[in-house]
N, C-alpha and C positions, 0 to 999 in steps of 0.2 A: 503495500499499500504505500501512497508517495501523496503527498502534499501540494498543494499550488502554489507554495510558496519559497521564497527562495530570491539567490543572488549568489554574483561571480562577477570575477576578474578575470580578465586573461589578455597577457600583453605578449609581443611576439616582436623581439629586434632581428632582422636579416635583412643582407643583400640591400643596407644603404638606405631601409624602411622601418620604421616603428610605427604599430598597428593596437593600438588598447578596446578593448571591447567589454563595457560593462554591460549588464544584464541584470534586472529586478523581474520577477515573477510574485504575480498575486491570482487569487482566485478569479476564476470566471466561468462563463460557460462552453464556449466554445477555447480553441488557439486563437489569440488576439495580439500579433504582433505589432506593435508601435516603434517605427525608425523614428529616430532623429539622426540627420545627415544633410552634411555639407552637399549643395548643390554639385561640388566637383567630385563626388563620392556614390551618386545616384547610381552608376552600373552596378555596386557593390548590395544592392537591396535583396535578387532573386539570392543569393549567396548567401546573406544575411540570415533569409528567409528557412531555406533549406535546411542549413549547419538548426536553425533550433528547432524545426517541424521534425526532424530528425528524433530529436531527441526525446519532447516532450508532444502529449496529444492534447490538454488543456490548459488553459491559465492564460492570464494579459500577461507581454513580455514587454517593458521599457526595455529598451536596445541604445547604449549611446555608444556610438564610434570616432573614434582618433585616429588621424592618419600623416603620421609626420615622415618627413626626408630628412636622414641624419648626415647625410653628406654635407662637407661645406663646400665642394665643389658644386651641388646644387644649384646655389644660387650664385648670379651673374649679375653683377650692378653697373651700370653701364654710365657715362654721363654725357650730354648735349654743349661741347666744349665753343659754338658759336651762340648759341642762345645764354651760354654763363659772361662770354666776353660783351654780350651787346647788355646782361643787367650791369655788368662793372662799369660800361661805357657812363649811362642814364646813372649809375650811382654817381658817379668823377664827375659830366656835367652838372646833376644837380647840385653838387657841394660845391662844386664854381663859381655856379650863378645867387645861389641861395647866401654866398659866405659862412656854410656850416664843414662842419670836417668829416669828412670822408670815411665814416665806418666800416664800410662794407667791407667783410673779410671772405674767404673763401668756403667758409664753415658754413656761412649766410649763404651766400652763393647756392651752394649744394640743396640746401630749404628751400629755392625759388623752385616754384611751382612748371616744372616741366624739364630741369636742370638734368635730374636723375629722374633712372630706370631701373627697376632690381625683376629679375625675371627667373623663374624655376625651371631647375631639367620638367623637362616633359614626365608625367607618371607611365610608366608600365602597367595598365588595368588589368594586364592577365597575373601578373607578377603579385602587383597589389592582392586581387583577389585574393590570391592561393593562401596569402599571410593573413589575409581578413578571416577565413573558413580557418585556418587554424586557430588563429585567438577566440573567434567566438565558439571550436571547438574547446578548447582551455577552459573559458567562462565557462559553459554551460555543463565542465568536469564538475566544477563548484556548486551549479545552481541544482543538480537532480543529487549528489551527497547530501543539500543541506534540505532538499525536497523527500528522500528519501529517512531522514532523520524525520525532518515531520511528523512525518509519516505514521513513523512507530509509536510517536508520541498521541497523533491520533488514533492509533489502533486500539493502545490500551486504554483512553478515553470511552471511545465506542463502545470497546468489551467492558466496558465496567456498566455503562449506560446498559445496554443491552442484556447483562446477567438481571439487573433492576427490573426491566421493562417485564423478563420472564418469569422473574419471583410475583411480580402484579399480577401477573395473567394467573399463576399458580393459584394463588391470592380471592382469584375471579374465579375461578373455576369449584375452586372448593365451596365457593358461598352460594355458586348457582343451585343448586340442588335445594336449598333451603329454604332459597325467598318462595315457591308454589306453598312450599308446610308451614309458610307463615301466612301468607294470605290466606290456605285454607282453615286455618286456628282463625284470624282474625276473622275470617267471617262469617264462620261458626257459635263467635262469641256475640258479634252485631247482630246475626239474626236471633240468639238467644234474645239478647238486651233489648226486643226490639217486641220481644213477647213470643216471637213463631215457636208455634207446639208441632212435633210433629214432623221436622225438616226432611223435606223428600230427598233421600240418600243421593237417588240416580241425577236428579238434578244438581243438585251442590256438586257431583263428581263432573258432571257436565262444566257448570259454572268454574271449576277451578281446570278443569284442562282448558277451554277457551282461555282462562289467564296462563295455564303454562305455555300455550301453545304463542301467546304472544309474549309473554318473555324469555323464549329461549333462546340463546345464547350461543349455542356449541358450537353451531358453524362459524360463528364469529372467532370464538376460542379457538378452534381449530386451525382457521385462517393465519389471524391471528401469531399463532405459533409458529407454523409455516413462515413466515415473513423476518419474524425473528433467529429460526434457522436459517436461511439463505442467508439474510445478513450477515450471520459468524463464519459461514463458510468465505465471504467477500473478505473479510480480514485477512485474510492471508494471500488474498490475489494477488497477482505479479501485476496482470493488466488491467487497462482504463477501467474502470466502477464505480467512479462516480454518481454519472448517472443512471446506472441502474439500482443503486445504494440509494440514490433521489428518489426514483420511483417507487422503494419498497418504504418508503417511509410514507409516503403520502397513502397510499393505499394498509399498512400500519395507522393511521390517524385517523384514516376513515372506519377501520373494524375498531378505533377505541370508540368513536364518537356513535357507531350503532350500539356497538353493547351499552355505551351510557345512556341511550335511548329506551333503551328496549327493557332490561332490567331496572323496576322502578323497587331499589334498592338503595338505603343512606349505604351501607358498607360497603358494596361495590358501587357506588357512584361515588365515591371517597376514593377507592382504590381508581378508578376510571380517571377523577384526577389526576394522579399522581404517575398514572401508567402517559399523560397527556405531555407532563411534565414532562416525565421521560425521553417521550418522542423527540419531542421539543429543542433537548437536549442534545438529541442525535444528529435533528435535522441542521442545528447550527453548526455540529460539527463537518456532517458530512456535505454542506457549501463549500469546502477549501478539501474535498480531494479529487484529485484526480482523478 
């Protein structure tokens, strides 16, 4: 079992390039990848998506990528000498006509617009894409390891709540036969209090049978147990099981609601409240299962 929460960093420095990938994942119904790439790195988008999609199936992933050229020869600076000379000549003429000191220096000229230009070595897209894939893979190793660790904690917590749900189901099962017996006793007491003499046993039995049929929760309890057992088998599954568990938890909640509405008994009603509380705790945790 894996959680959908994880983070990882990968850095590859090779062949004059440094690629850094930072990936963070949280829960999401599907695999949703959000990339933040500079315009000149858009060609890496599919490489990144393939690298992440090969390792995880669900979750929202935020991806931050930087690519830096580490070679000193990669950057070349050039100067427009004619334009620089023009700036110097204008400065000299201005100083002469205004009678002020000419404080134009070479460093100031270099900062003038258009005097200098910096160009970088053209990016080798194939090489950078390969380094990017490697950096993403390193980051995803950390993401997956964290998701698996979080998954272990999720499994233990889910197991605890499933055991509690199963125990509450057993309490309801043990109490269910007493509901009809209590109803029969209360009905007889009520009829006697009303002064009804010579109660027809057949009519009484028929009334009790109707109530027993209306309050029967055997099928719901049987399905609830089946859902709990199925959930337990998913705890040790290696594949994606979050969606399946989410469906089962909806079915468990449906059975609990039906039991609560059919069994008109205070003790069972309290057990159902506790059962629904456990189911809600399970639902919250399952939202983060891959």
